[in-house]
N, C-alpha and C positions, 0 to 999 in steps of 0.2 A: 400190033409193037407198038406203033406208034399213038393210036389210041389212048392206050395206059402213060403214055408220056403226056398225054394233052388232060387225063385225069388228074394227074397227079401237078400236075402244073396250075390247075383251076382251086386243087386244096391246097395248096401252098398258098395262094393268091387270095382265097376266102378267108385261110385261118390268120394272114400276117399284119391285118389291121389289127387284132386283137393285141397283137405285142407292141403298134406303135400307138395307140388311145390307150394308154394307161392315164388315168385321171391324175392330174398335180394334188399333192398332199395340200389343202389348203390349210392355213395358221390364223386362230384366231386371236386378234390383240385384245378388243375391248368389248364386252356388251354393250346392248343396247343403252339399260340404264345408265352405266359408268358415262357413257358417249356422251346422254343428255346431261348430268351433272358436270361435266367439263366447260360442256357448250355453254350454258345457263346454269350456273350453283343456285340452290336454294328454291328454281322454280318448279312451280306444277306443269305438267305434261298434258290437253287436252286432247284426245286422237280427233281429228279429222280426214282420216282415212276416206276415201273416194277411189269408182271405177270411170279409166279414160273410156268413152266412146271411138268408135272408129276416126269420125271427121277432129274429133278433140286430137286424137293420133298424129293423125295426120298435120295439123293447126301447129302441134309440139314439133313433128320430125322438119316441117319446111318453116319454119322458127328458127331453130336452132341449131338446126344439119347435125342433129343427132339422132338414133337411134332409142327407139320407147322397146325395153326390153318386155317391161311389165305392165300391163294396161292398169294394174292396181298401184295407185300411188299412195304410198306409206308416210304421212305427214301427221305433226302435233301442232298445234296453236302452244305458244309458251304464255303463263302467267304473267310474267315480267315485259313483254311482247316482243315478236316476232315469232317464227315458225322455226320446227324442224324437221330434217326429211331425213329418211332410211333409204338409200337404194342399191343399186348394182348395177357396173358396168362390165364390160368382156374385159379382161386380161387376157394375156398369150394363151395361158392352159387352162384358165377357169374363169371363174366370175369373180371383182373386185366387189363387197359389200361397204359402203363407205357411208358416212352421215354428215351432212350439211346446215348448219344453223346460219338461219338466216336474223338479221336486227329487225327491227322494228319498222323500217324505213325499205328494207328487201335488198339491202345490201350484205354479202359473205360476212360471216362474223365468225365462223370455226368450221371446219372440217377435220374430218380424222377417217381411217382407213380403219377399219372393223377386223375385215377378217380378208385375206389374200391367199392367193397360190406361195408356198414355199420358195423364196429365193426371191421373189420381188417386192421385200420391204421398202426398196427405196424409194419406192413413191409414200410410203408413208414419212420419209422424213419433213417436218417441220418448217426449215429453211423453205424446202419446196412447195407445203401444203400453204403458207402464209403465203405466196404470190397470190393466191385468192382472194386473199380478205380484202374486203372494200370494193370486189366486186359488184354493180348491179348488173340489173335486166337490160338496161342502154350500151353499158361500154360490150362492145362487140370483138375488142381481144383482149384476151386475159395475157398481163403481165408476168406470164410463167414461160419458162425454160421446157422442153421437152427433154426427157432423165433419158440420158446416153445408156445402151443395155436396158430400158424398161420404156421405151419409145410407144411401143403400140400401146402397154399398160398405161401412159402418162397421156396420151392423145386422149384416148376415152374414157378417162377422168375428167379432163377438160370436157369434151363433151357432155360427159354429165352434169357437171357444173351448169355447163349453158343450156341444158333441157331443163333442167331445175329450175334454175332461173326464171325462164320461157313459160317453166309449171305456173312460179308464183305468179307474175306476169300477168297470164292470162284469165287464172281460175282463181287465183288467192290474196291478191291486191287487194280490189275492194273492201274485201271483207275483213280487212288490218288497219286499215287505213293509212297504207301505206305507200311511199312515193316511189 
């Protein structure tokens, strides 16, 4: 009799994670071309995508104190000057897809949240996102508060911006002639 109880307990414990790991429903707010045109109206975008090797990933992690989720860097050179990144960070329940626009000097010009889990739209607020504007690689700390109720997501977005600024400074700045 005791063995039947143990088997039942194992079966319940094995089945339980499927109940608790239901993925969050992602909500799309902007597509890539719309985000590009909002950040750089009328500009043309030339893909400059590249893949980071193990040493580059380590350098970026060490420099930015933020994880590299994907070794493939999605970046475009902008005809009017600057760079446009498409990237992701971890949210609480799912990944957050965001776009980061840097001006020709490497300062944050614009940031948009393109997709995130339903219920975490607070990280899309332009009042909050505008706190990144003007941030540069040399800026060690952003003047951006963590959002109560979305603290994990907002901290990860801040880390993602630091990581992309590091990627720009280490691997793209010399290509743009920016500061």
